[in-house]
C-alpha positions in Angstrom: 21.5 48.5 28.4 24.0 46.4 26.7 27.2 48.2 26.0 27.5 46.5 22.6 24.5 48.7 21.6 27.0 51.5 21.1 29.3 49.6 18.7 27.6 50.7 15.6 27.2 54.3 16.8 31.1 54.4 17.3 31.8 53.1 13.9 29.4 55.8 12.4 31.1 58.4 14.3 34.4 57.2 13.2 33.6 57.4 9.6 32.1 61.0 10.2 35.3 62.1 11.8 37.4 60.7 9.0 35.4 62.8 6.5 35.8 65.8 8.5 39.7 65.3 8.9 40.0 65.1 5.2 38.0 68.4 4.8 40.8 71.1 3.7 39.0 73.7 5.9 39.5 71.5 8.8 43.1 70.8 8.1 43.8 74.4 8.0 42.3 74.9 11.5 45.1 73.6 14.0 42.8 73.6 17.0 39.9 71.9 15.4 42.2 69.3 13.7 43.7 68.6 17.1 40.3 68.1 18.8 38.9 65.8 15.9 42.2 63.9 16.0 41.8 63.2 19.8 38.2 62.1 19.1 39.2 59.8 16.4 41.9 58.2 18.4 39.6 57.5 21.5 36.7 56.1 19.3 39.3 54.0 17.4 40.5 52.6 20.7 37.0 51.9 21.6 36.2 50.1 18.5 39.2 47.8 19.1 37.9 47.2 22.6 34.4 46.3 21.3 36.0 43.5 19.1 38.0 42.2 22.1 34.8 42.2 24.2 33.1 40.2 21.5 35.9 37.7 21.4 35.6 37.3 25.2 31.9 36.6 25.0 32.4 34.1 22.1 35.2 32.4 24.5 32.5 32.3 27.3 29.9 30.8 25.0 32.5 28.2 23.6 33.5 27.2 27.2 29.7 26.6 28.1 29.3 24.3 25.0 32.4 22.4 26.0 31.0 22.0 29.6 27.6 20.9 28.3 29.2 18.3 26.0 31.2 16.9 28.9 34.5 17.9 27.4 35.5 19.5 30.6 34.9 18.9 34.4 32.9 21.3 36.6 36.1 22.3 38.4 38.0 23.0 35.1 34.8 24.9 33.9 34.5 27.1 36.9 38.2 27.9 36.8 38.3 28.9 33.3 35.1 30.7 33.5 36.5 32.9 36.5 39.4 34.0 34.3 37.2 34.8 31.4 34.9 36.8 33.5 37.7 38.8 35.0 39.0 39.8 31.4 35.4 40.5 30.5 35.0 42.9 33.4 38.2 44.8 32.7 37.3 45.3 29.1 33.7 46.3 30.0 35.2 48.8 32.5 37.5 50.4 29.8 34.7 50.6 27.3 32.6 52.4 29.9 35.4 54.9 30.6 35.9 55.4 27.0 32.3 56.1 26.0 31.7 58.5 28.9 33.5 61.9 28.9 35.3 62.3 32.2 34.8 65.2 34.6 37.3 67.9 33.5 38.4 68.3 37.0 39.1 64.5 37.5 42.8 65.0 37.5 42.8 67.9 40.0 44.2 67.7 43.5 41.6 68.2 46.0 40.8 70.0 49.3 39.0 67.8 51.7 37.0 69.1 54.8 35.9 66.7 57.5 33.6 67.9 60.3 32.2 66.1 63.3 28.3 66.1 63.1 25.8 64.9 65.7 27.1 62.7 68.5 29.4 64.8 70.7 32.8 63.3 71.4 31.9 60.2 69.4 31.4 62.2 66.4 34.8 63.7 66.8 36.4 60.3 67.2 34.6 59.0 64.1 35.8 62.1 62.1 39.4 61.3 63.2 39.0 57.8 61.9 37.6 59.0 58.6 40.6 61.3 58.3 43.0 58.4 59.0 41.1 56.2 56.6 41.5 58.8 53.8 45.2 59.5 54.5 46.0 55.8 54.7 44.2 55.4 51.3 46.3 58.2 49.8 49.5 56.5 51.1 48.5 53.4 49.4 48.1 55.3 46.1 51.4 57.1 46.5 49.7 60.4 46.8 51.1 63.4 48.9 48.9 65.2 51.5 49.3 68.1 54.0 47.0 69.3 56.7 45.9 72.8 56.1 43.9 73.3 59.2 43.1 70.9 62.1 40.8 71.5 65.2 41.2 68.7 67.8 39.6 68.0 71.1 41.2 66.6 74.3 40.2 63.0 73.5 42.1 62.8 70.3 39.1 63.4 68.2 38.7 66.2 65.6 36.1 69.0 65.2 37.3 70.0 61.9 40.0 69.0 59.6 41.0 70.5 56.1 43.5 68.5 54.1 45.1 68.9 50.7 45.8 65.7 48.7 48.0 65.8 45.6 48.4 63.0 43.0 47.1 61.5 39.8 43.3 61.2 39.5 42.8 62.3 43.2 39.4 64.1 42.5 38.2 61.2 40.3 38.7 58.7 43.0 37.7 61.0 45.9 34.7 63.0 44.7 32.1 60.4 45.7 33.0 60.8 49.4 31.1 64.0 49.9 28.2 63.9 52.2 27.2 62.5 55.6 29.0 59.5 57.0 27.1 57.7 59.8 28.6 55.4 62.5 26.8 52.9 64.6 28.6 51.3 67.6 29.1 51.3 71.4 31.1 54.4 72.2 34.2 53.8 74.5 32.6 56.2 77.1 29.3 54.3 77.1 29.1 52.2 80.2 25.7 50.6 79.6 26.7 49.1 76.2 24.1 50.9 74.3 24.8 51.4 70.6 24.9 55.1 69.5 24.6 56.7 66.2 26.9 59.5 65.4 27.8 61.4 62.1 30.6 63.3 60.4 30.4 65.3 57.1 33.0 65.2 54.3 33.3 67.6 51.4 35.6 67.0 48.7 36.4 69.8 46.2 38.8 70.1 43.2 41.7 72.5 44.1 41.1 75.9 42.6 43.7 77.9 40.8 44.2 81.6 40.2 42.7 81.2 36.7 39.5 79.6 38.3 39.0 82.3 41.0 40.6 85.6 41.3 40.4 87.1 44.8 40.4 90.9 45.4 42.5 91.7 48.4 40.0 94.7 49.2 37.3 92.0 49.7 39.3 90.5 52.6 39.4 91.0 56.3 42.6 89.4 57.8 42.9 88.8 61.4 45.8 87.1 63.3 45.7 85.4 66.7 47.6 82.9 68.8 47.2 79.3 67.7 45.3 77.1 70.1 45.7 73.2 70.5 45.5 70.5 73.1 48.8 71.6 74.7 52.4 70.6 74.4 55.5 72.0 72.6 53.6 72.5 69.2 51.3 75.3 70.4 52.6 78.6 69.0 53.6 81.4 71.4 53.0 84.2 68.8 50.0 85.4 66.8 50.8 83.2 63.7 47.3 81.9 63.3 45.2 83.5 60.5 41.6 84.1 60.0 40.4 85.5 56.6 36.9 86.8 56.1 35.7 87.1 52.5 33.2 90.2 52.9 31.1 89.7 49.7 30.2 86.2 50.7 30.8 86.2 54.5 33.0 82.9 54.2 35.5 82.6 57.0 38.6 80.4 56.8 41.2 79.9 59.4 44.8 78.2 59.3 47.0 77.7 62.5 49.1 74.7 61.6 52.3 76.6 60.5 54.6 78.5 62.7 54.8 81.2 60.3 52.0 83.6 59.7 52.8 84.0 56.0 52.4 80.2 55.4 49.3 80.2 57.3 47.9 83.0 55.2 48.9 81.3 52.0 47.2 78.1 53.1 44.0 80.0 54.2 43.7 81.7 50.9 44.0 78.3 49.2 41.1 77.1 51.2 39.2 80.3 50.5 39.8 80.0 46.8 38.5 76.5 46.7 35.3 77.5 48.6 34.7 80.3 46.2 35.3 77.9 43.4 32.6 75.5 44.9 30.0 78.2 44.7 31.1 78.9 41.0 30.7 75.2 40.2 27.4 75.0 41.9 26.1 77.9 39.7 27.5 76.4 36.5 26.1 72.9 37.2 22.8 73.8 38.6 21.2 72.5 35.4 22.7 69.1 36.0 21.5 68.6 39.6 18.7 66.3 38.6 21.0 64.2 36.4 23.5 63.8 39.1 20.7 62.7 41.6 19.5 60.2 39.2 23.1 58.6 39.2 24.8 57.9 42.5 23.9 61.1 44.5 24.4 64.9 44.2 27.5 65.0 46.3 25.5 67.3 48.6 27.1 67.7 52.1 23.6 66.9 53.6 23.1 63.7 51.9 23.6 60.6 54.0 25.9 58.3 51.8 27.3 55.6 54.0 26.8 53.8 57.3 29.6 52.1 59.3 27.9 49.5 61.5 30.6 48.1 63.9 28.4 45.3 65.8 27.7 43.8 62.4 31.0 44.5 60.9 29.3 46.1 57.9 29.7 49.2 55.7 26.7 50.0 53.5 26.7 52.7 50.7 23.2 53.9 50.4 23.6 55.4 47.0 24.3 52.2 45.3 22.9 49.8 47.8 26.2 48.1 48.3 27.3 46.3 51.4 30.7 44.9 52.5 31.8 43.2 55.8 35.4 44.3 55.6 34.9 47.3 57.9 38.4 47.2 59.5 40.0 46.9 56.1 38.2 49.8 54.6 39.0 52.0 57.7 42.6 51.2 57.2 42.5 52.7 53.7 41.5 49.7 51.5 38.9 51.9 49.7 39.4 50.6 46.1 36.7 48.0 46.5 33.8 50.5 47.1 35.3 53.4 45.1 35.4 51.0 42.1 31.9 50.2 42.6 30.8 53.9 42.7 32.7 54.7 39.6 31.3 51.7 37.8 27.7 52.7 38.6 28.1 56.3 37.9 29.6 55.4 34.4 26.7 52.9 33.7 24.1 55.7 34.8 25.8 58.2 32.4 25.8 55.7 29.7 22.0 55.3 29.9 21.6 58.9 28.7 24.7 58.9 26.5 24.5 60.2 22.9 27.9 59.7 21.2 
């Protein structure tokens, strides 16, 4: 579908909004007036973007005519075309973002849970690499993060990690990472040189607030125990680790990273609140499951979303059939390339079923 197909619909909607905004009944309703004003502003900006987009397409057409008439060389044509197409892509992306209503949780901080899957020690090592990749990406974006819980093994891999990442549009950028990540490579412990396949799962949830989820203290069983670890000076000598069981659901969360039992309890409650929020979101969005699957995937933890193939220096995202051969750069946190592709495909898929 051509995004210009929506130009006339946007103009009609602007006219409708202007009529509503001049209605005395509306002007007396502050909340409705505010909502209509925001919609009018958004669509007016879109209308201007459509005009800019048409100008770019006209420039592209004129450039082609100049080349066909021999007025410019092949080199000049390709150079100028590249600049025009960059501008075209930026405007198209802004139009798509303006047409599609964003997820209301897009600006939330996130709780990310990374778990080693099948593959033993190799799966744990891969999970630790995923964790490093995401933290490097957060650093590139200027986001803050803290580890809420971490369960490591003797080889430096992780069995589970729960991280909180804070910043602008964190959930919007990270929400596509939920699912099963698969790695194919020769493990360091493999003497025969055979390629192994291992997995790790990632869950990304918008951080819940007290307003989203209220927890009744009577529904909790709180146990304390001595923190465990690979050894060294950071292993606690007191019962500072906390395990919280939510009796109605059976959800169990733990936190042992802080020396203070109180701090561990607060972090564990934060994790529990977000897990309960996940259940609430799944219930609210059950009617949208088919729509989500028709886009780029459901975000389900059991869905295989990406393969990291080291022998071929290749990462493939199976939801959008996109492959890149920059595996080292991506694992070092240079994720914008693939996340931008996911966002773009998601926006276009939503656009197909959009009614303004």
